[in-house]
N, C-alpha and C positions, 0 to 999 in steps of 0.2 A: 635380125638372130634367127637360125634357122633354129629345128627341132631336135636335133643333133650338135649343134652349140647350147642349147637350157641341157640336155639332158649332160654334157661334160660338165659344166660347170656345174650342175648339181649335181653330180659325183662326185668334183671335185671338191665343193664345200663340205659334205659325209665325211670323205676320206680325213681334213681338216681337222672337222669336229668328232671326228672319232664316234661318225652315226653308223649305223646298220644300211646295207647296199640292199641290202632283200629282197626280197620280191615286194612287186607292188599291188594292193586290191581294189576294190570298188566297192563304197559301202551300196545303202539302201537309196543313198538320195545321189550315187553318180557322180559322189566324188572321189577324189581317186588319192591315195592314203599309204606310207613305206610301212613297214612290215618290220620292227624290230627282233634281231635275233638273239644269244647268248651272247658272242663274242664285241657286243657292244652296247651304250649306256642305253640311247633310246630315237625314236623315230621321228622325223619332219613329214607331220600332216604337209603335202602340194599345193602351191595356189593360198596358203594363211598364211599366218603371221603367228608366235612363238615366242614367250620368254622365256629363257635358256640356261638364267643365270645361280646360283646360287640360293638358294630356300636362307631369308630376310628373317634372324634373327629375334627376337625382343623380350624385353622383361615380364611383360602380361600374359604372354600366348607360348613361349617357347618357339618352336621353329614357325617361320610362316608360311612354309610348305609352297612357297616362290610367289607369290602373289605379287601384285602390280606393285602393291602399296602396306605397308607395315600396317599391324592393327590399329588402334585407335586406341590410344593407353585413355583413359576416364580415368584413375584408380588416381590413391593416393599421391603415388610421385609427381601424375602429371600435375596438381591440386598444387601443390607446396611450389611446384617451380614455378605459378603464377603469378604477374606482378599481383600487390597489395599494399596499400597506400598504410604509412607507419598507426598505430592506432594511436588516439591524441595525448598527447601528454596530462591533461585535465580532464574529465569527465564530468561533463556539469552534475550537479545534483538538480533534482525537482522543483527545491521552492526555492531556487535562484530567482526564478522568473516572477516569480510572487514576490522577493525582494526587487525585484528593479520595477516593478508595477509600479507599490507602494512607495518605491523613491521618486518615482515620476510623477504619484498623483501630491507629493510632498511641497516636488517643487511651482507643477504645474497651480495650486490652489492658489495660495500665497501672491501667484502673476494675477491672475485670472479677476482678483480680489485689487492687487495695486491698480488694476488697469482700470475696475468698474470705478472706484474711488477716485482714482482722476479725470473723469468724464469721457474714457474712450467710447463710449453704447450712447446710441442717438437717445436724445430726452426731446421729445415737440412737445411737452407741458412748459407751456409760457413759466420762467424765470422772476422771482420775486426775489425784492432784496436781502441779503441772508443780514441779520443784529449784526449789533456794531461790539466789535471782541471786547467781550467781559459781560456784557446783559447774561442777565440769569434768569428763571422762571424760579417760582419757590411754590411752597407748597403752599396748603392754608395754613395747617397746626405747626409750621416752625415760624416760633419769634425772634427776629428779624434780634436783638439783643442778643437774643444768646448764639449769632459766631461768631465766637471768639478764638475759632483755627483758621486755620491757611489751606486752602488749595490752591496748586499751582498749575496752569498747561500749558505744555507745548505747540503746537502740529509743522505736519509735515508738505505736503504737496495740497491737501484738503483741506474744505472743513468741517468743523467736526464741534459736534454738542455732545459736552461732558456730564453725566447726570449720577445722581446718589440715590441709594434708595435701602431701606430698612430691611437688612436680612430675613427676618423674624415673618415679619410681617409681604416685603416685596413694596412697601409703599414707598412713592415718588417723594423724594425729600430736595434735591435740586440742579437743575440743568443750568448749566455756565455756556455760551458762545464764544469760538472765537477763529476767527479768520484764518485761513491758514497763512504756512508761515508766519507766524505769529506766538506770541505767548502772555499771558495773564495770569494775575495770583488776587485769589475771588477770599470773601472770610465765610467758612461755613461752620456747623454747629459742630459741635465737638462729639464724637461715636464712631462705632464700627457699623462703616456699611458696604453692601453690594458696587461696586463702580460697572459701567455700559457706558459703551462708549457707540459712536453715531457718527460716519464720514459719509463726504459725499462731495457731488462738483456745484451743483447749482442746486438751491436752496425752493422748495415747491410748500413752505408752511411747516408747524408746528404738526401735520399729518398726516400726510408723505413725504416729510423731512426731502432728503434728495434726490427723490421718483426712482427711476435704474438706475442711477448711481449709485443708492443708497446703500454702506454696510454695517453692519451690528455685532456688537463683540463685547461680551464679560470679563473683568477683568478676574481672572481666574480665585487671587487670591485676597481676603475681605481687606478694606482701607484701613485704617485706624487713624483717626484726625482726635491728640487732648488740645488741651488749652494750650500748654507750652510748646507742641510740637505738632506742625502740620503734617502735609504729604503733596506729592508732585508723579505725575504721570508729563512722558515726553513722548511722542508718535509719530517718532524717526524709525522705522525696521529699522535693525541690523542683524544679522545673528549674533551679537554681542549682546544684544538687548534683554534684562532678565525681569520686565513687565512680560509675564505668561497673558495669553488671553484663551477663549472659547468663542466660537462662532456662532451667534444666534442665528436659527432656521427662519423662525416668525418675526416679522417686521416689530418695530418699534413701537409701543402702544403711542399714541396722541395723547401728545400736552393742553390737556383742559387750560 
């Protein structure tokens, strides 16, 4: 395209756009530029691009002044339109974690003790024969003729030694040996006693009892034996059980 054709096309474009056809000047950077006059809207710099649409009007800034893009709106309207997940239906309470922890402990401790008394933990000490069901160890202070009441013991999956102690002095009265999955009834002296239960798998004698598998508990309520009425204990654990026990942290005392 020649210079005449180029000037013709520019003049034609200015007429269509209603732009000034006035004189052309040179600025200090040697760039050619057209001047505007009162009869025309504005001029277009030669050899450059310009955005000539109407100003963009926004809510936050009013008129945009003909910028390439509208001003960014980071105000309340913009934030209101953003996606947010719905709030939870139930807000957890800080104490719920503590309740869950206590519930877990209430399940894990009985499970641990059940596995222990069943012999799931290693026991490398040589085993000795457990006494026959119904065998008893009686304190020297007890007169056998005074044993006119009865105590019944039924065991579950572990061997058991059930003991009676005087609640005032914690003196040993009698210990009854019962094999796993067995039951027995033995004579005991009438009185009110504190009952303690030792259970486990492999027997190691009256000093170590069942070794690593030993569990030791105390019946919470005193056990009452009379001449006409005895008492019994069933070691089969169940949620509906009525025998409440507390765990003894210390090992049982050796039997002399």
